[in-house]
Backbone as ProteinMPNN parsed JSONL, in Angstrom:
{"seq_chain_A": "MTKDTNENDSIAINEVQLILAEKRTSLAVMRTGIAVLALPLSVMSLLIATSKYYNPLHVLHFLIPLGALNLVLIIFGAYLIFRSIILMRRYDRLIHEIKLRHSVIGKYLE", "coords_chain_A": {"N_chain_A": [[6.041, -3.917, -40.525], [5.191, -0.571, -39.963], [6.773, 2.631, -39.433], [5.211, 4.258, -37.778], [3.644, 2.37, -36.441], [5.58, 1.011, -34.948], [6.434, 3.105, -33.305], [4.061, 3.622, -31.901], [3.757, 1.202, -30.549], [6.041, 1.301, -28.984], [5.485, 3.528, -27.407], [3.276, 2.545, -26.04], [4.454, 0.469, -24.592], [6.133, 1.954, -22.956], [4.179, 3.341, -21.509], [3.026, 1.229, -20.062], [5.239, 0.467, -18.546], [5.549, 2.747, -16.968], [3.155, 2.7, -15.515], [3.506, 0.3, -14.148], [5.678, 1.008, -12.56], [4.443, 2.892, -10.911], [2.703, 1.148, -9.645], [4.503, -0.43, -8.187], [5.37, 1.512, -6.407], [3.006, 1.899, -5.023], [2.788, -0.594, -3.804], [4.955, -0.41, -2.056], [4.023, 1.601, -0.379], [1.903, 0.199, 0.739], [3.305, -1.747, 2.162], [4.548, -0.111, 4.045], [2.257, 0.794, 5.375], [1.399, -1.603, 6.551], [3.497, -2.032, 8.332], [3.191, 0.22, 9.978], [0.725, -0.376, 11.033], [1.343, -2.647, 12.513], [2.878, -1.721, 14.609], [1.314, -0.5, 16.841], [0.072, -2.839, 17.73], [2.194, -4.405, 18.682], [3.1, -2.765, 20.746], [0.881, -2.755, 22.464], [0.759, -5.494, 23.112], [3.143, -5.734, 24.528], [2.57, -4.092, 26.72], [0.469, -5.534, 27.858], [1.777, -7.914, 28.493], [3.528, -7.046, 30.469], [1.853, -6.162, 32.456], [1.472, -7.058, 35.052], [3.398, -5.85, 36.558], [2.782, -3.238, 37.088], [0.331, -0.865, 38.242], [-2.552, -0.189, 36.57], [-4.221, 2.026, 37.125], [-2.574, 3.841, 38.365], [-0.852, 4.628, 36.372], [-2.419, 5.757, 34.491], [-2.433, 8.264, 33.316], [-0.413, 7.989, 31.479], [-1.264, 5.856, 29.922], [-3.649, 6.622, 28.609], [-2.958, 8.719, 26.655], [-1.198, 7.099, 25.179], [-2.893, 5.099, 24.245], [-4.554, 6.675, 22.619], [-2.676, 7.521, 20.711], [-2.014, 5.037, 19.635], [-4.472, 4.38, 18.47], [-4.64, 6.364, 16.486], [-2.439, 5.601, 14.918], [-3.295, 3.088, 14.051], [-5.521, 3.784, 12.49], [-4.242, 5.356, 10.534], [-2.469, 3.469, 9.394], [-4.338, 1.613, 8.359], [-5.593, 3.278, 6.504], [-3.463, 3.763, 4.688], [-3.072, 1.166, 3.695], [-5.594, 0.488, 2.52], [-5.825, 2.529, 0.617], [-3.667, 1.926, -1.026], [-4.475, -0.557, -2.046], [-6.721, 0.195, -3.547], [-5.53, 1.91, -5.443], [-3.805, 0.08, -6.738], [-5.625, -1.636, -7.959], [-6.718, 0.159, -9.752], [-4.485, 0.692, -11.356], [-4.135, -1.837, -12.475], [-6.439, -1.955, -14.032], [-5.892, 0.102, -15.875], [-3.65, -0.976, -17.199], [-4.863, -3.172, -18.361], [-6.582, -1.886, -20.157], [-4.688, -0.745, -21.894], [-3.597, -3.062, -22.938], [-5.766, -3.989, -24.412], [-5.954, -2.027, -26.376], [-3.525, -2.219, -27.747], [-2.433, -4.775, -29.493], [0.017, -6.018, -29.715], [1.318, -5.845, -27.272], [-0.387, -7.25, -25.656], [0.061, -10.019, -25.855], [2.26, -10.417, -24.25], [1.619, -9.746, -21.682], [-0.277, -10.81, -18.873]], "CA_chain_A": [[5.513, -2.892, -39.651], [5.6, 0.777, -40.336], [7.43, 3.401, -38.375], [4.175, 4.7, -36.834], [3.258, 1.22, -35.62], [6.671, 0.794, -33.993], [6.397, 4.192, -32.325], [2.888, 3.407, -31.044], [4.073, 0.081, -29.659], [7.039, 1.793, -28.032], [4.775, 4.399, -26.459], [2.446, 1.68, -25.196], [5.349, -0.224, -23.658], [6.547, 2.958, -21.965], [3.03, 3.58, -20.631], [2.91, 0.086, -19.145], [6.365, 0.552, -17.607], [5.233, 3.81, -16.02], [2.094, 2.221, -14.621], [4.095, -0.705, -13.262], [6.485, 1.73, -11.567], [3.484, 3.425, -9.941], [2.191, 0.013, -8.869], [5.551, -0.771, -7.211], [5.306, 2.539, -5.366], [1.822, 1.603, -4.226], [3.134, -1.746, -2.967], [5.828, 0.076, -0.987], [3.148, 2.303, 0.566], [1.181, -0.834, 1.47], [4.252, -2.342, 3.119], [4.678, 0.872, 5.122], [1.007, 0.75, 6.135], [1.403, -2.813, 7.37], [4.444, -1.798, 9.432], [2.571, 1.185, 10.896], [-0.359, -1.09, 11.705], [1.904, -3.627, 13.441], [3.486, -1.046, 15.762], [0.432, -0.46, 18.015], [-0.183, -4.192, 18.225], [3.341, -4.844, 19.476], [3.128, -1.969, 21.984], [-0.178, -3.244, 23.361], [1.132, -6.812, 23.634], [4.169, -5.503, 25.546], [1.896, -3.583, 27.914], [-0.289, -6.63, 28.463], [2.729, -8.872, 29.066], [4.154, -6.487, 31.678], [0.816, -5.529, 33.272], [1.536, -7.456, 36.464], [4.416, -5.048, 37.226], [2.298, -1.887, 37.36], [-1.1, -0.697, 38.479], [-3.036, 0.666, 35.477], [-4.807, 3.273, 37.613], [-1.484, 4.764, 38.712], [-0.192, 5.1, 35.147], [-3.48, 6.075, 33.541], [-2.048, 9.472, 32.583], [0.427, 7.545, 30.363], [-1.985, 4.897, 29.094], [-4.657, 7.274, 27.761], [-2.326, 9.24, 25.427], [-0.648, 5.993, 24.404], [-4.031, 4.492, 23.555], [-4.965, 7.59, 21.547], [-1.648, 7.435, 19.673], [-2.193, 3.739, 18.978], [-5.66, 4.477, 17.628], [-4.262, 7.166, 15.315], [-1.56, 4.78, 14.083], [-4.121, 2.044, 13.423], [-6.312, 4.427, 11.435], [-3.313, 5.753, 9.474], [-2.019, 2.25, 8.72], [-5.451, 1.087, 7.563], [-5.761, 4.194, 5.377], [-2.408, 3.495, 3.71], [-3.305, -0.139, 3.079], [-6.761, 0.534, 1.641], [-5.505, 3.415, -0.505], [-2.781, 1.169, -1.915], [-5.275, -1.572, -2.737], [-7.549, 0.882, -4.547], [-4.653, 2.362, -6.524], [-3.311, -1.06, -7.502], [-6.718, -2.082, -8.827], [-6.808, 1.15, -10.83], [-3.362, 0.458, -12.261], [-4.434, -3.053, -13.225], [-7.431, -1.589, -15.046], [-5.197, 0.866, -16.913], [-2.837, -1.913, -17.977], [-5.799, -3.963, -19.166], [-7.018, -1.03, -21.271], [-3.579, -0.634, -22.846], [-3.519, -4.356, -23.613], [-6.836, -4.074, -25.399], [-5.669, -1.1, -27.473], [-2.314, -2.615, -28.472], [-2.401, -6.245, -29.507], [1.4, -6.494, -29.608], [1.642, -5.952, -25.844], [-1.306, -8.2, -25.037], [0.583, -11.386, -25.774], [3.316, -10.465, -23.243], [1.052, -9.486, -20.355], [-1.387, -11.701, -18.517]], "C_chain_A": [[6.036, -1.527, -40.098], [6.227, 1.475, -39.144], [6.424, 3.875, -37.334], [3.744, 3.58, -35.907], [4.319, 0.941, -34.57], [6.675, 1.869, -32.913], [5.219, 4.029, -31.376], [3.133, 2.269, -30.062], [5.076, 0.509, -28.595], [6.387, 2.687, -26.981], [3.924, 3.559, -25.513], [3.295, 0.943, -24.168], [5.82, 0.738, -22.57], [5.409, 3.283, -20.999], [2.885, 2.463, -19.605], [4.042, 0.117, -18.122], [6.11, 1.623, -16.555], [4.173, 3.363, -15.027], [2.634, 1.176, -13.66], [4.995, -0.069, -12.202], [5.574, 2.338, -10.491], [2.92, 2.312, -9.062], [3.224, -0.436, -7.832], [5.57, 0.24, -6.072], [4.123, 2.287, -4.448], [2.06, 0.397, -3.31], [4.043, -1.337, -1.815], [5.011, 0.831, 0.062], [2.353, 1.29, 1.387], [2.074, -1.489, 2.518], [4.461, -1.404, 4.308], [3.431, 0.873, 6.002], [0.931, -0.468, 7.038], [2.341, -2.647, 8.56], [3.859, -0.831, 10.457], [1.454, 0.516, 11.675], [0.17, -2.082, 12.743], [2.478, -2.977, 14.694], [2.552, -0.963, 16.975], [0.135, -1.847, 18.594], [0.969, -4.689, 19.083], [3.434, -4.061, 20.787], [2.08, -2.478, 22.967], [0.164, -4.628, 23.919], [2.23, -6.693, 24.689], [3.532, -5.0, 26.841], [1.108, -4.679, 28.623], [0.651, -7.625, 29.137], [3.349, -8.36, 30.357], [3.13, -5.889, 32.639], [0.86, -5.949, 34.745], [2.558, -6.632, 37.252], [3.979, -3.615, 37.509], [0.798, -1.908, 37.596], [-1.632, 0.264, 37.414], [-3.645, 1.993, 35.949], [-3.736, 4.301, 37.961], [-0.786, 5.335, 37.479], [-1.215, 5.445, 34.064], [-3.149, 7.313, 32.711], [-1.062, 9.16, 31.444], [-0.358, 6.665, 29.392], [-2.996, 5.553, 28.158], [-4.008, 7.907, 26.52], [-1.732, 8.14, 24.543], [-1.75, 5.287, 23.619], [-4.518, 5.367, 22.405], [-3.968, 7.546, 20.388], [-1.76, 6.113, 18.912], [-3.397, 3.757, 18.046], [-5.365, 5.267, 16.351], [-3.379, 6.354, 14.369], [-2.333, 3.673, 13.375], [-4.939, 2.631, 12.272], [-5.413, 4.798, 10.251], [-2.815, 4.54, 8.684], [-3.1, 1.644, 7.845], [-5.703, 1.96, 6.335], [-4.72, 3.923, 4.287], [-2.644, 2.181, 2.968], [-4.469, -0.077, 2.096], [-6.518, 1.429, 0.428], [-4.616, 2.697, -1.509], [-3.557, 0.126, -2.709], [-6.107, -0.932, -3.842], [-6.694, 1.338, -5.727], [-4.138, 1.202, -7.366], [-4.394, -1.615, -8.421], [-6.884, -1.134, -10.006], [-5.688, 0.946, -11.853], [-3.577, -0.808, -13.085], [-5.443, -2.784, -14.34], [-6.785, -0.823, -16.201], [-4.344, -0.035, -17.799], [-3.725, -2.76, -18.877], [-6.294, -3.159, -20.367], [-5.927, -0.878, -22.322], [-3.418, -1.941, -23.618], [-4.585, -4.482, -24.688], [-6.577, -3.177, -26.612], [-4.502, -1.551, -28.341], [-2.163, -4.129, -28.403], [-0.991, -6.795, -29.352], [1.781, -6.716, -28.146], [0.823, -7.039, -25.172], [-0.751, -9.601, -24.896], [1.687, -11.52, -24.723], [2.804, -10.299, -21.826], [-0.111, -10.428, -20.107], [-2.663, -10.922, -18.367]], "O_chain_A": [[7.174, -1.383, -40.545], [6.211, 0.98, -38.017], [6.73, 3.897, -36.142], [3.504, 3.809, -34.722], [3.99, 0.661, -33.417], [6.895, 1.573, -31.739], [5.354, 4.269, -30.177], [2.764, 2.356, -28.891], [4.961, 0.116, -27.434], [6.713, 2.599, -25.797], [3.863, 3.838, -24.316], [2.9, 0.808, -23.009], [5.895, 0.369, -21.398], [5.644, 3.478, -19.807], [2.649, 2.719, -18.424], [3.818, -0.179, -16.948], [6.421, 1.428, -15.38], [4.289, 3.622, -13.829], [2.264, 1.162, -12.486], [5.063, -0.555, -11.073], [5.898, 2.302, -9.304], [2.688, 2.516, -7.871], [2.855, -0.786, -6.711], [5.762, -0.125, -4.913], [4.23, 2.446, -3.232], [1.587, 0.374, -2.174], [3.914, -1.865, -0.71], [5.278, 0.714, 1.258], [2.145, 1.485, 2.584], [1.634, -1.752, 3.637], [4.54, -1.857, 5.45], [3.53, 0.945, 7.227], [0.45, -0.376, 8.168], [2.019, -3.071, 9.67], [4.008, -1.034, 11.662], [1.257, 0.809, 12.855], [-0.493, -2.33, 13.75], [2.554, -3.622, 15.74], [2.976, -1.335, 18.07], [-0.032, -2.0, 19.804], [0.742, -5.329, 20.11], [3.802, -4.62, 21.82], [2.354, -2.616, 24.159], [-0.117, -4.903, 25.086], [2.251, -7.469, 25.645], [3.909, -5.43, 27.931], [1.087, -4.739, 29.853], [0.359, -8.123, 30.225], [3.664, -9.149, 31.248], [3.515, -5.167, 33.559], [0.323, -5.241, 35.597], [2.588, -6.703, 38.481], [4.733, -2.851, 38.111], [0.097, -2.84, 37.201], [-1.205, 1.417, 37.362], [-3.581, 2.985, 35.223], [-3.975, 5.504, 37.86], [-0.194, 6.413, 37.545], [-0.906, 5.426, 32.872], [-3.534, 7.405, 31.546], [-0.892, 9.978, 30.54], [-0.142, 6.722, 28.182], [-3.182, 5.092, 27.032], [-4.476, 7.648, 25.411], [-1.759, 8.236, 23.316], [-1.557, 4.922, 22.46], [-4.857, 4.858, 21.337], [-4.365, 7.535, 19.222], [-1.616, 6.08, 17.69], [-3.34, 3.205, 16.948], [-5.794, 4.88, 15.264], [-3.554, 6.416, 13.152], [-2.048, 3.359, 12.219], [-5.03, 2.029, 11.202], [-5.783, 4.578, 9.098], [-2.749, 4.578, 7.455], [-2.83, 1.21, 6.725], [-5.991, 1.448, 5.254], [-5.056, 3.861, 3.105], [-2.439, 2.099, 1.757], [-4.346, -0.538, 0.961], [-6.965, 1.111, -0.674], [-4.798, 2.849, -2.718], [-3.324, -0.053, -3.904], [-6.186, -1.464, -4.949], [-7.089, 1.172, -6.881], [-4.041, 1.326, -8.587], [-4.103, -2.02, -9.546], [-7.158, -1.567, -11.125], [-5.916, 1.019, -13.061], [-3.235, -0.843, -14.267], [-5.321, -3.312, -15.445], [-7.094, -1.071, -17.366], [-4.324, 0.132, -19.018], [-3.374, -3.031, -20.026], [-6.411, -3.695, -21.469], [-6.217, -0.883, -23.519], [-3.136, -1.926, -24.816], [-4.325, -5.027, -25.761], [-6.936, -3.525, -27.737], [-4.491, -1.291, -29.545], [-1.805, -4.682, -27.363], [-0.82, -7.927, -28.901], [2.487, -7.671, -27.824], [1.286, -7.677, -24.226], [-1.055, -10.298, -23.927], [2.02, -12.641, -24.338], [3.485, -10.672, -20.871], [-0.837, -10.794, -21.031], [-3.708, -11.5, -18.07]]}, "name": "protein", "num_of_chains": 1, "seq": "MTKDTNENDSIAINEVQLILAEKRTSLAVMRTGIAVLALPLSVMSLLIATSKYYNPLHVLHFLIPLGALNLVLIIFGAYLIFRSIILMRRYDRLIHEIKLRHSVIGKYLE"}
């Protein structure tokens, strides 16, 4: 192998490492989105479980803002999850393109 081939392979490996680091970041964002999505579900289940201790009409001024906040959290959590999925698919495509360009890396990656 020549020096240029070794440098190209090294650059390709560094590119894949960078893309994999971005993919890990995207997975962390997805995990955060799942946690944000789970919060409104747990709050609503707590309210349903304790609903026999209060009259919903008397606490409606608390329930409406809470419902709006839960809706915002659900939308935000879904946004984070879907954005992460789209980015991870993009990163997979980029890695596949690098594998096709550099045969040395292709045998190490699935």
